[in-house]
Kinemage of the C-alpha trace (Angstrom):
@kinemage 1
@onewidth
@group {chain A} dominant
@subgroup {mainchain}
@vectorlist {calphas} color= white
{ca met a 1} P 48.923 105.099 102.301
{ca lys a 2} L 50.022 102.054 100.330
{ca lys a 3} L 50.987 104.214 97.354
{ca glu a 4} L 53.328 106.329 99.524
{ca lys a 5} L 55.014 103.193 100.856
{ca val a 6} L 55.752 101.953 97.334
{ca leu a 7} L 57.221 105.301 96.361
{ca thr a 8} L 59.351 105.356 99.490
{ca thr a 9} L 60.602 101.797 98.948
{ca lys a 10} L 61.341 102.520 95.313
{ca tyr a 11} L 63.175 105.718 96.267
{ca leu a 12} L 65.210 103.887 98.907
{ca asp a 13} L 66.107 101.108 96.471
{ca glu a 14} L 67.276 103.658 93.884
{ca ser a 15} L 69.256 105.550 96.513
{ca leu a 16} L 70.925 102.371 97.761
{ca lys a 17} L 71.879 101.400 94.195
{ca asn a 18} L 73.412 104.825 93.637
{ca ile a 19} L 75.290 104.771 96.917
{ca ser a 20} L 76.597 101.252 96.373
{ca gly a 21} L 77.757 102.275 92.883
{ca val a 22} L 79.694 105.203 94.310
{ca ile a 23} L 81.257 102.999 96.983
{ca leu a 24} L 82.289 100.356 94.445
{ca glu a 25} L 83.813 102.982 92.192
{ca ala a 26} L 85.828 104.411 95.097
{ca val a 27} L 87.075 100.952 96.063
{ca asn a 28} L 88.111 100.235 92.462
{ca val a 29} L 90.074 103.485 92.307
{ca gly a 30} L 91.836 102.477 95.521
{ca phe a 31} L 92.748 99.085 94.073
{ca glu a 32} L 94.108 100.672 90.894
{ca glu a 33} L 96.313 102.995 92.949
{ca asn a 34} L 97.442 99.996 95.002
{ca lys a 35} L 98.381 98.109 91.826
{ca lys a 36} L 100.508 101.040 90.640
{ca glu a 37} L 102.259 101.269 94.006
{ca his a 38} L 102.780 97.511 94.057
{ca lys a 39} L 104.412 97.557 90.617
{ca lys a 40} L 106.649 100.466 91.638
{ca met a 41} L 107.704 98.679 94.824
{ca glu a 42} L 108.313 95.466 92.886
{ca lys a 43} L 110.598 97.349 90.488
{ca asp a 44} L 112.477 98.955 93.396
{ca ile a 45} L 112.877 95.584 95.114
{ca asn a 46} L 114.231 94.000 91.930
{ca thr a 47} L 116.720 96.839 91.495
{ca thr a 48} L 117.888 96.460 95.095
{ca lys a 49} L 118.150 92.689 94.691
{ca asn a 50} L 120.295 93.111 91.585
{ca leu a 51} L 122.586 95.562 93.383
{ca ile a 52} L 122.993 93.169 96.312
{ca asp a 53} L 123.682 90.242 93.946
{ca gly a 54} L 126.372 92.287 92.223
{ca tyr a 55} L 127.969 93.167 95.558
{ca val a 56} L 127.915 89.540 96.737
{ca asn a 57} L 129.468 88.368 93.454
{ca lys a 58} L 132.292 90.918 93.791
{ca gln a 59} L 132.911 89.779 97.356
{ca glu a 60} L 133.033 86.146 96.230
{ca glu a 61} L 135.520 87.025 93.470
{ca phe a 62} L 137.662 88.878 95.995
{ca lys a 63} L 137.562 85.897 98.346
{ca gln a 64} L 138.604 83.533 95.547
{ca glu a 65} L 141.477 85.815 94.520
{ca phe a 66} L 142.628 86.001 98.115
{ca val a 67} L 142.604 82.187 98.423
{ca ile a 68} L 144.564 81.850 95.150
{ca met a 69} L 147.147 84.416 96.238
{ca lys a 70} L 147.476 82.695 99.623
{ca glu a 71} L 148.251 79.354 97.930
């Protein structure tokens, strides 16, 4: 009886190690995909920020020209 218990415990330990390895691998893949998405979003945000900065600068130039012409 004792021998069967040892085999069962050993089998369960091995199974749990295998399962935890699979779970960790799946989580790592998810994080890698998240990193790629994060970098893509960061690039898109920077592009949008640059476009908005350009627009604001043009508006400021227009405002300054208008003030100069008004004087």
